mmJSON file of the N, C-alpha and C atoms, coordinates in Angstrom:
{"data_MODEL":{"atom_site":{
"group_PDB":["ATOM","ATOM","ATOM","ATOM","ATOM","ATOM","ATOM","ATOM","ATOM","ATOM","ATOM","ATOM","ATOM","ATOM","ATOM","ATOM","ATOM","ATOM","ATOM","ATOM","ATOM","ATOM","ATOM","ATOM","ATOM","ATOM","ATOM","ATOM","ATOM","ATOM","ATOM","ATOM","ATOM","ATOM","ATOM","ATOM","ATOM","ATOM","ATOM","ATOM","ATOM","ATOM","ATOM","ATOM","ATOM","ATOM","ATOM","ATOM","ATOM","ATOM","ATOM","ATOM","ATOM","ATOM","ATOM","ATOM","ATOM","ATOM","ATOM","ATOM","ATOM","ATOM","ATOM","ATOM","ATOM","ATOM","ATOM","ATOM","ATOM","ATOM","ATOM","ATOM","ATOM","ATOM","ATOM","ATOM","ATOM","ATOM","ATOM","ATOM","ATOM","ATOM","ATOM","ATOM","ATOM","ATOM","ATOM","ATOM","ATOM","ATOM","ATOM","ATOM","ATOM","ATOM","ATOM","ATOM","ATOM","ATOM","ATOM","ATOM","ATOM","ATOM","ATOM","ATOM","ATOM","ATOM","ATOM","ATOM","ATOM","ATOM","ATOM","ATOM","ATOM","ATOM","ATOM","ATOM","ATOM","ATOM","ATOM","ATOM","ATOM","ATOM","ATOM","ATOM","ATOM","ATOM","ATOM","ATOM","ATOM","ATOM","ATOM","ATOM","ATOM","ATOM","ATOM","ATOM","ATOM","ATOM","ATOM","ATOM","ATOM","ATOM","ATOM","ATOM","ATOM","ATOM","ATOM","ATOM","ATOM","ATOM","ATOM","ATOM","ATOM","ATOM","ATOM","ATOM","ATOM","ATOM","ATOM","ATOM","ATOM","ATOM","ATOM","ATOM","ATOM","ATOM","ATOM","ATOM","ATOM","ATOM","ATOM","ATOM","ATOM","ATOM","ATOM","ATOM","ATOM","ATOM","ATOM","ATOM","ATOM","ATOM","ATOM"],
"id":[1,2,3,4,5,6,7,8,9,10,11,12,13,14,15,16,17,18,19,20,21,22,23,24,25,26,27,28,29,30,31,32,33,34,35,36,37,38,39,40,41,42,43,44,45,46,47,48,49,50,51,52,53,54,55,56,57,58,59,60,61,62,63,64,65,66,67,68,69,70,71,72,73,74,75,76,77,78,79,80,81,82,83,84,85,86,87,88,89,90,91,92,93,94,95,96,97,98,99,100,101,102,103,104,105,106,107,108,109,110,111,112,113,114,115,116,117,118,119,120,121,122,123,124,125,126,127,128,129,130,131,132,133,134,135,136,137,138,139,140,141,142,143,144,145,146,147,148,149,150,151,152,153,154,155,156,157,158,159,160,161,162,163,164,165,166,167,168,169,170,171,172,173,174,175,176,177,178,179,180,181,182,183],
"type_symbol":["N","C","C","N","C","C","N","C","C","N","C","C","N","C","C","N","C","C","N","C","C","N","C","C","N","C","C","N","C","C","N","C","C","N","C","C","N","C","C","N","C","C","N","C","C","N","C","C","N","C","C","N","C","C","N","C","C","N","C","C","N","C","C","N","C","C","N","C","C","N","C","C","N","C","C","N","C","C","N","C","C","N","C","C","N","C","C","N","C","C","N","C","C","N","C","C","N","C","C","N","C","C","N","C","C","N","C","C","N","C","C","N","C","C","N","C","C","N","C","C","N","C","C","N","C","C","N","C","C","N","C","C","N","C","C","N","C","C","N","C","C","N","C","C","N","C","C","N","C","C","N","C","C","N","C","C","N","C","C","N","C","C","N","C","C","N","C","C","N","C","C","N","C","C","N","C","C","N","C","C","N","C","C"],
"label_atom_id":["N","CA","C","N","CA","C","N","CA","C","N","CA","C","N","CA","C","N","CA","C","N","CA","C","N","CA","C","N","CA","C","N","CA","C","N","CA","C","N","CA","C","N","CA","C","N","CA","C","N","CA","C","N","CA","C","N","CA","C","N","CA","C","N","CA","C","N","CA","C","N","CA","C","N","CA","C","N","CA","C","N","CA","C","N","CA","C","N","CA","C","N","CA","C","N","CA","C","N","CA","C","N","CA","C","N","CA","C","N","CA","C","N","CA","C","N","CA","C","N","CA","C","N","CA","C","N","CA","C","N","CA","C","N","CA","C","N","CA","C","N","CA","C","N","CA","C","N","CA","C","N","CA","C","N","CA","C","N","CA","C","N","CA","C","N","CA","C","N","CA","C","N","CA","C","N","CA","C","N","CA","C","N","CA","C","N","CA","C","N","CA","C","N","CA","C","N","CA","C","N","CA","C","N","CA","C","N","CA","C","N","CA","C"],
"label_alt_id":[null,null,null,null,null,null,null,null,null,null,null,null,null,null,null,null,null,null,null,null,null,null,null,null,null,null,null,null,null,null,null,null,null,null,null,null,null,null,null,null,null,null,null,null,null,null,null,null,null,null,null,null,null,null,null,null,null,null,null,null,null,null,null,null,null,null,null,null,null,null,null,null,null,null,null,null,null,null,null,null,null,null,null,null,null,null,null,null,null,null,null,null,null,null,null,null,null,null,null,null,null,null,null,null,null,null,null,null,null,null,null,null,null,null,null,null,null,null,null,null,null,null,null,null,null,null,null,null,null,null,null,null,null,null,null,null,null,null,null,null,null,null,null,null,null,null,null,null,null,null,null,null,null,null,null,null,null,null,null,null,null,null,null,null,null,null,null,null,null,null,null,null,null,null,null,null,null,null,null,null,null,null,null],
"label_comp_id":["UNK","UNK","UNK","UNK","UNK","UNK","UNK","UNK","UNK","UNK","UNK","UNK","UNK","UNK","UNK","UNK","UNK","UNK","UNK","UNK","UNK","UNK","UNK","UNK","UNK","UNK","UNK","UNK","UNK","UNK","UNK","UNK","UNK","UNK","UNK","UNK","UNK","UNK","UNK","UNK","UNK","UNK","UNK","UNK","UNK","UNK","UNK","UNK","UNK","UNK","UNK","UNK","UNK","UNK","UNK","UNK","UNK","UNK","UNK","UNK","UNK","UNK","UNK","UNK","UNK","UNK","UNK","UNK","UNK","UNK","UNK","UNK","UNK","UNK","UNK","UNK","UNK","UNK","UNK","UNK","UNK","UNK","UNK","UNK","UNK","UNK","UNK","UNK","UNK","UNK","UNK","UNK","UNK","UNK","UNK","UNK","UNK","UNK","UNK","UNK","UNK","UNK","UNK","UNK","UNK","UNK","UNK","UNK","UNK","UNK","UNK","UNK","UNK","UNK","UNK","UNK","UNK","UNK","UNK","UNK","UNK","UNK","UNK","UNK","UNK","UNK","UNK","UNK","UNK","UNK","UNK","UNK","UNK","UNK","UNK","UNK","UNK","UNK","UNK","UNK","UNK","UNK","UNK","UNK","UNK","UNK","UNK","UNK","UNK","UNK","UNK","UNK","UNK","UNK","UNK","UNK","UNK","UNK","UNK","UNK","UNK","UNK","UNK","UNK","UNK","UNK","UNK","UNK","UNK","UNK","UNK","UNK","UNK","UNK","UNK","UNK","UNK","UNK","UNK","UNK","UNK","UNK","UNK"],
"label_asym_id":["A","A","A","A","A","A","A","A","A","A","A","A","A","A","A","A","A","A","A","A","A","A","A","A","A","A","A","A","A","A","A","A","A","A","A","A","A","A","A","A","A","A","A","A","A","A","A","A","A","A","A","A","A","A","A","A","A","A","A","A","A","A","A","A","A","A","A","A","A","A","A","A","A","A","A","A","A","A","A","A","A","A","A","A","A","A","A","A","A","A","A","A","A","A","A","A","A","A","A","A","A","A","A","A","A","A","A","A","A","A","A","A","A","A","A","A","A","A","A","A","A","A","A","A","A","A","A","A","A","A","A","A","A","A","A","A","A","A","A","A","A","A","A","A","A","A","A","A","A","A","A","A","A","A","A","A","A","A","A","A","A","A","A","A","A","A","A","A","A","A","A","A","A","A","A","A","A","A","A","A","A","A","A"],
"label_entity_id":["1","1","1","1","1","1","1","1","1","1","1","1","1","1","1","1","1","1","1","1","1","1","1","1","1","1","1","1","1","1","1","1","1","1","1","1","1","1","1","1","1","1","1","1","1","1","1","1","1","1","1","1","1","1","1","1","1","1","1","1","1","1","1","1","1","1","1","1","1","1","1","1","1","1","1","1","1","1","1","1","1","1","1","1","1","1","1","1","1","1","1","1","1","1","1","1","1","1","1","1","1","1","1","1","1","1","1","1","1","1","1","1","1","1","1","1","1","1","1","1","1","1","1","1","1","1","1","1","1","1","1","1","1","1","1","1","1","1","1","1","1","1","1","1","1","1","1","1","1","1","1","1","1","1","1","1","1","1","1","1","1","1","1","1","1","1","1","1","1","1","1","1","1","1","1","1","1","1","1","1","1","1","1"],
"label_seq_id":[1,1,1,2,2,2,3,3,3,4,4,4,5,5,5,6,6,6,7,7,7,8,8,8,9,9,9,10,10,10,11,11,11,12,12,12,13,13,13,14,14,14,15,15,15,16,16,16,17,17,17,18,18,18,19,19,19,20,20,20,21,21,21,22,22,22,23,23,23,24,24,24,25,25,25,26,26,26,27,27,27,28,28,28,29,29,29,30,30,30,31,31,31,32,32,32,33,33,33,34,34,34,35,35,35,36,36,36,37,37,37,38,38,38,39,39,39,40,40,40,41,41,41,42,42,42,43,43,43,44,44,44,45,45,45,46,46,46,47,47,47,48,48,48,49,49,49,50,50,50,51,51,51,52,52,52,53,53,53,54,54,54,55,55,55,56,56,56,57,57,57,58,58,58,59,59,59,60,60,60,61,61,61],
"pdbx_PDB_ins_code":[null,null,null,null,null,null,null,null,null,null,null,null,null,null,null,null,null,null,null,null,null,null,null,null,null,null,null,null,null,null,null,null,null,null,null,null,null,null,null,null,null,null,null,null,null,null,null,null,null,null,null,null,null,null,null,null,null,null,null,null,null,null,null,null,null,null,null,null,null,null,null,null,null,null,null,null,null,null,null,null,null,null,null,null,null,null,null,null,null,null,null,null,null,null,null,null,null,null,null,null,null,null,null,null,null,null,null,null,null,null,null,null,null,null,null,null,null,null,null,null,null,null,null,null,null,null,null,null,null,null,null,null,null,null,null,null,null,null,null,null,null,null,null,null,null,null,null,null,null,null,null,null,null,null,null,null,null,null,null,null,null,null,null,null,null,null,null,null,null,null,null,null,null,null,null,null,null,null,null,null,null,null,null],
"Cartn_x":[-2.69,-3.074,-2.325,-3.028,-2.416,-2.519,-1.511,-1.498,-1.469,-2.216,-2.181,-1.544,-0.486,0.201,-0.051,-0.88,-1.115,0.163,0.348,1.559,1.584,2.775,2.914,2.631,2.152,1.85,3.114,3.336,4.522,4.407,5.531,5.579,6.52,6.195,7.062,7.867,7.596,8.258,9.021,9.123,9.804,10.995,12.126,13.319,13.901,13.831,14.452,13.822,12.557,11.913,12.023,12.834,12.971,11.785,11.041,9.905,8.666,8.564,7.425,6.702,5.386,4.564,4.175,4.21,3.844,2.372,2.063,0.685,0.476,-0.579,-0.879,-1.27,-0.799,-1.209,-2.233,-2.393,-3.417,-4.284,-5.562,-6.449,-7.44,-7.817,-8.7,-9.868,-11.021,-12.171,-12.271,-12.562,-12.678,-13.954,-13.84,-15.028,-15.975,-17.242,-18.266,-19.018,-18.354,-18.938,-18.192,-18.548,-17.915,-16.635,-15.953,-14.796,-13.578,-13.527,-12.361,-12.528,-13.705,-13.889,-13.033,-12.222,-11.31,-10.026,-9.924,-8.744,-8.212,-8.371,-7.991,-6.52,-5.667,-4.227,-3.889,-4.307,-3.942,-4.607,-5.849,-6.609,-6.562,-6.245,-6.287,-4.955,-4.519,-3.365,-2.06,-1.761,-0.501,-0.349,-1.383,-1.221,-0.949,-1.562,-1.315,0.124,0.614,1.998,2.971,2.709,3.588,3.582,2.407,2.326,3.026,2.845,3.51,5.029,5.495,6.93,7.494,6.762,7.223,7.258,6.259,6.219,7.421,7.675,8.785,10.116,10.265,11.51,11.735,10.679,10.82,11.081,10.419,10.503,11.425,11.843,12.665,13.942,14.328,15.588,16.612],
"Cartn_y":[16.735,15.346,14.76,14.082,13.464,11.958,11.28,9.822,9.368,8.35,7.752,6.384,6.149,4.875,4.16,3.13,2.405,1.71,1.577,0.912,-0.549,-1.061,-2.476,-3.327,-4.517,-5.43,-6.154,-6.31,-7.043,-8.519,-9.135,-10.559,-11.232,-12.451,-13.185,-14.258,-14.494,-15.608,-15.233,-13.995,-13.611,-12.721,-13.33,-12.597,-11.796,-12.338,-11.666,-10.318,-10.112,-8.833,-7.872,-8.204,-7.34,-7.452,-8.542,-8.749,-7.977,-7.541,-6.753,-7.501,-7.506,-8.127,-7.065,-7.424,-6.489,-6.101,-4.83,-4.362,-3.509,-3.786,-3.023,-1.598,-0.624,0.751,1.197,0.421,0.695,-0.543,-0.35,-1.47,-0.982,-1.862,-1.514,-2.495,-1.986,-2.861,-3.126,-4.371,-4.733,-4.109,-3.389,-2.768,-3.821,-3.628,-4.501,-3.723,-3.491,-2.718,-1.415,-0.694,0.588,0.464,1.585,1.623,0.885,0.565,-0.122,-1.63,-2.152,-3.597,-4.294,-5.244,-5.942,-5.173,-3.971,-3.123,-2.623,-3.405,-2.973,-2.591,-3.41,-3.137,-1.838,-1.719,-0.554,0.732,0.636,1.838,2.28,1.356,1.713,1.443,0.192,-0.198,0.41,0.251,0.752,2.271,3.074,4.519,4.897,4.194,4.489,4.146,2.998,2.61,3.63,4.067,5.05,6.378,6.838,8.096,7.974,6.841,6.619,6.606,5.978,5.952,7.336,8.172,9.557,10.333,10.133,10.797,10.396,9.1,8.615,9.13,9.07,9.538,11.021,11.832,13.271,13.67,13.026,13.481,12.663,11.477,10.616,10.155,10.713,10.315,11.407],
"Cartn_z":[1.617,1.753,2.947,3.809,4.982,4.885,5.37,5.395,6.845,7.158,8.483,8.364,9.099,9.074,10.393,10.385,11.634,12.081,13.381,13.862,13.45,13.212,12.861,14.091,13.858,14.95,15.386,16.679,17.137,16.821,16.595,16.309,17.29,17.649,18.567,17.855,16.57,15.904,14.641,14.275,13.043,13.374,13.6,14.005,12.844,11.635,10.484,10.191,10.498,10.219,11.387,12.365,13.525,14.471,14.379,15.262,14.868,13.602,13.143,12.03,12.094,11.068,10.054,8.777,7.709,7.828,7.622,7.619,6.368,5.647,4.431,4.787,3.993,4.219,3.184,2.123,1.122,0.979,0.876,0.559,-0.495,-1.371,-2.473,-2.517,-2.844,-3.068,-4.56,-4.918,-6.322,-6.901,-8.027,-8.614,-9.203,-8.983,-9.56,-10.619,-11.708,-12.799,-12.978,-13.998,-14.26,-15.056,-15.235,-16.126,-15.591,-14.302,-13.744,-13.63,-13.869,-13.773,-14.831,-14.387,-15.282,-15.565,-15.068,-15.269,-13.935,-12.897,-11.562,-11.481,-12.08,-12.025,-12.744,-14.002,-14.811,-14.328,-13.864,-13.545,-12.098,-11.191,-9.771,-9.081,-9.07,-8.261,-8.772,-10.034,-10.59,-10.426,-10.722,-10.514,-9.052,-8.114,-6.7,-6.333,-6.796,-6.522,-7.116,-8.334,-8.975,-8.22,-7.8,-7.05,-5.706,-5.046,-3.754,-3.941,-5.013,-5.298,-5.521,-6.248,-6.465,-5.143,-4.305,-3.006,-2.159,-2.069,-1.255,-1.808,-3.121,-3.739,-3.467,-3.585,-3.415,-1.963,-1.026,0.362,1.247,0.79,1.656,1.004,-0.154,-0.79,-0.665],
"occupancy":[1.0,1.0,1.0,1.0,1.0,1.0,1.0,1.0,1.0,1.0,1.0,1.0,1.0,1.0,1.0,1.0,1.0,1.0,1.0,1.0,1.0,1.0,1.0,1.0,1.0,1.0,1.0,1.0,1.0,1.0,1.0,1.0,1.0,1.0,1.0,1.0,1.0,1.0,1.0,1.0,1.0,1.0,1.0,1.0,1.0,1.0,1.0,1.0,1.0,1.0,1.0,1.0,1.0,1.0,1.0,1.0,1.0,1.0,1.0,1.0,1.0,1.0,1.0,1.0,1.0,1.0,1.0,1.0,1.0,1.0,1.0,1.0,1.0,1.0,1.0,1.0,1.0,1.0,1.0,1.0,1.0,1.0,1.0,1.0,1.0,1.0,1.0,1.0,1.0,1.0,1.0,1.0,1.0,1.0,1.0,1.0,1.0,1.0,1.0,1.0,1.0,1.0,1.0,1.0,1.0,1.0,1.0,1.0,1.0,1.0,1.0,1.0,1.0,1.0,1.0,1.0,1.0,1.0,1.0,1.0,1.0,1.0,1.0,1.0,1.0,1.0,1.0,1.0,1.0,1.0,1.0,1.0,1.0,1.0,1.0,1.0,1.0,1.0,1.0,1.0,1.0,1.0,1.0,1.0,1.0,1.0,1.0,1.0,1.0,1.0,1.0,1.0,1.0,1.0,1.0,1.0,1.0,1.0,1.0,1.0,1.0,1.0,1.0,1.0,1.0,1.0,1.0,1.0,1.0,1.0,1.0,1.0,1.0,1.0,1.0,1.0,1.0,1.0,1.0,1.0,1.0,1.0,1.0],
"B_iso_or_equiv":[0.0,0.0,0.0,0.0,0.0,0.0,0.0,0.0,0.0,0.0,0.0,0.0,0.0,0.0,0.0,0.0,0.0,0.0,0.0,0.0,0.0,0.0,0.0,0.0,0.0,0.0,0.0,0.0,0.0,0.0,0.0,0.0,0.0,0.0,0.0,0.0,0.0,0.0,0.0,0.0,0.0,0.0,0.0,0.0,0.0,0.0,0.0,0.0,0.0,0.0,0.0,0.0,0.0,0.0,0.0,0.0,0.0,0.0,0.0,0.0,0.0,0.0,0.0,0.0,0.0,0.0,0.0,0.0,0.0,0.0,0.0,0.0,0.0,0.0,0.0,0.0,0.0,0.0,0.0,0.0,0.0,0.0,0.0,0.0,0.0,0.0,0.0,0.0,0.0,0.0,0.0,0.0,0.0,0.0,0.0,0.0,0.0,0.0,0.0,0.0,0.0,0.0,0.0,0.0,0.0,0.0,0.0,0.0,0.0,0.0,0.0,0.0,0.0,0.0,0.0,0.0,0.0,0.0,0.0,0.0,0.0,0.0,0.0,0.0,0.0,0.0,0.0,0.0,0.0,0.0,0.0,0.0,0.0,0.0,0.0,0.0,0.0,0.0,0.0,0.0,0.0,0.0,0.0,0.0,0.0,0.0,0.0,0.0,0.0,0.0,0.0,0.0,0.0,0.0,0.0,0.0,0.0,0.0,0.0,0.0,0.0,0.0,0.0,0.0,0.0,0.0,0.0,0.0,0.0,0.0,0.0,0.0,0.0,0.0,0.0,0.0,0.0,0.0,0.0,0.0,0.0,0.0,0.0],
"pdbx_formal_charge":[null,null,null,null,null,null,null,null,null,null,null,null,null,null,null,null,null,null,null,null,null,null,null,null,null,null,null,null,null,null,null,null,null,null,null,null,null,null,null,null,null,null,null,null,null,null,null,null,null,null,null,null,null,null,null,null,null,null,null,null,null,null,null,null,null,null,null,null,null,null,null,null,null,null,null,null,null,null,null,null,null,null,null,null,null,null,null,null,null,null,null,null,null,null,null,null,null,null,null,null,null,null,null,null,null,null,null,null,null,null,null,null,null,null,null,null,null,null,null,null,null,null,null,null,null,null,null,null,null,null,null,null,null,null,null,null,null,null,null,null,null,null,null,null,null,null,null,null,null,null,null,null,null,null,null,null,null,null,null,null,null,null,null,null,null,null,null,null,null,null,null,null,null,null,null,null,null,null,null,null,null,null,null],
"auth_seq_id":[1,1,1,2,2,2,3,3,3,4,4,4,5,5,5,6,6,6,7,7,7,8,8,8,9,9,9,10,10,10,11,11,11,12,12,12,13,13,13,14,14,14,15,15,15,16,16,16,17,17,17,18,18,18,19,19,19,20,20,20,21,21,21,22,22,22,23,23,23,24,24,24,25,25,25,26,26,26,27,27,27,28,28,28,29,29,29,30,30,30,31,31,31,32,32,32,33,33,33,34,34,34,35,35,35,36,36,36,37,37,37,38,38,38,39,39,39,40,40,40,41,41,41,42,42,42,43,43,43,44,44,44,45,45,45,46,46,46,47,47,47,48,48,48,49,49,49,50,50,50,51,51,51,52,52,52,53,53,53,54,54,54,55,55,55,56,56,56,57,57,57,58,58,58,59,59,59,60,60,60,61,61,61],
"auth_comp_id":["UNK","UNK","UNK","UNK","UNK","UNK","UNK","UNK","UNK","UNK","UNK","UNK","UNK","UNK","UNK","UNK","UNK","UNK","UNK","UNK","UNK","UNK","UNK","UNK","UNK","UNK","UNK","UNK","UNK","UNK","UNK","UNK","UNK","UNK","UNK","UNK","UNK","UNK","UNK","UNK","UNK","UNK","UNK","UNK","UNK","UNK","UNK","UNK","UNK","UNK","UNK","UNK","UNK","UNK","UNK","UNK","UNK","UNK","UNK","UNK","UNK","UNK","UNK","UNK","UNK","UNK","UNK","UNK","UNK","UNK","UNK","UNK","UNK","UNK","UNK","UNK","UNK","UNK","UNK","UNK","UNK","UNK","UNK","UNK","UNK","UNK","UNK","UNK","UNK","UNK","UNK","UNK","UNK","UNK","UNK","UNK","UNK","UNK","UNK","UNK","UNK","UNK","UNK","UNK","UNK","UNK","UNK","UNK","UNK","UNK","UNK","UNK","UNK","UNK","UNK","UNK","UNK","UNK","UNK","UNK","UNK","UNK","UNK","UNK","UNK","UNK","UNK","UNK","UNK","UNK","UNK","UNK","UNK","UNK","UNK","UNK","UNK","UNK","UNK","UNK","UNK","UNK","UNK","UNK","UNK","UNK","UNK","UNK","UNK","UNK","UNK","UNK","UNK","UNK","UNK","UNK","UNK","UNK","UNK","UNK","UNK","UNK","UNK","UNK","UNK","UNK","UNK","UNK","UNK","UNK","UNK","UNK","UNK","UNK","UNK","UNK","UNK","UNK","UNK","UNK","UNK","UNK","UNK"],
"auth_asym_id":["A","A","A","A","A","A","A","A","A","A","A","A","A","A","A","A","A","A","A","A","A","A","A","A","A","A","A","A","A","A","A","A","A","A","A","A","A","A","A","A","A","A","A","A","A","A","A","A","A","A","A","A","A","A","A","A","A","A","A","A","A","A","A","A","A","A","A","A","A","A","A","A","A","A","A","A","A","A","A","A","A","A","A","A","A","A","A","A","A","A","A","A","A","A","A","A","A","A","A","A","A","A","A","A","A","A","A","A","A","A","A","A","A","A","A","A","A","A","A","A","A","A","A","A","A","A","A","A","A","A","A","A","A","A","A","A","A","A","A","A","A","A","A","A","A","A","A","A","A","A","A","A","A","A","A","A","A","A","A","A","A","A","A","A","A","A","A","A","A","A","A","A","A","A","A","A","A","A","A","A","A","A","A"],
"auth_atom_id":["N","CA","C","N","CA","C","N","CA","C","N","CA","C","N","CA","C","N","CA","C","N","CA","C","N","CA","C","N","CA","C","N","CA","C","N","CA","C","N","CA","C","N","CA","C","N","CA","C","N","CA","C","N","CA","C","N","CA","C","N","CA","C","N","CA","C","N","CA","C","N","CA","C","N","CA","C","N","CA","C","N","CA","C","N","CA","C","N","CA","C","N","CA","C","N","CA","C","N","CA","C","N","CA","C","N","CA","C","N","CA","C","N","CA","C","N","CA","C","N","CA","C","N","CA","C","N","CA","C","N","CA","C","N","CA","C","N","CA","C","N","CA","C","N","CA","C","N","CA","C","N","CA","C","N","CA","C","N","CA","C","N","CA","C","N","CA","C","N","CA","C","N","CA","C","N","CA","C","N","CA","C","N","CA","C","N","CA","C","N","CA","C","N","CA","C","N","CA","C","N","CA","C","N","CA","C","N","CA","C","N","CA","C"],
"pdbx_PDB_model_num":[1,1,1,1,1,1,1,1,1,1,1,1,1,1,1,1,1,1,1,1,1,1,1,1,1,1,1,1,1,1,1,1,1,1,1,1,1,1,1,1,1,1,1,1,1,1,1,1,1,1,1,1,1,1,1,1,1,1,1,1,1,1,1,1,1,1,1,1,1,1,1,1,1,1,1,1,1,1,1,1,1,1,1,1,1,1,1,1,1,1,1,1,1,1,1,1,1,1,1,1,1,1,1,1,1,1,1,1,1,1,1,1,1,1,1,1,1,1,1,1,1,1,1,1,1,1,1,1,1,1,1,1,1,1,1,1,1,1,1,1,1,1,1,1,1,1,1,1,1,1,1,1,1,1,1,1,1,1,1,1,1,1,1,1,1,1,1,1,1,1,1,1,1,1,1,1,1,1,1,1,1,1,1]
}}}
């Protein structure tokens, strides 16, 4: 599995972040029907966050 991380956008007004604007690396479309409708957090978002956390912990800790 490969991940593509787009470069962060430069900022001219945010000194505390080192001049970098936050950019999302995951985006999700809201389901319109099916087993995930109304369960977006439990069925889609939370599992991705947990898997990403395990990846970061295993390879970058």
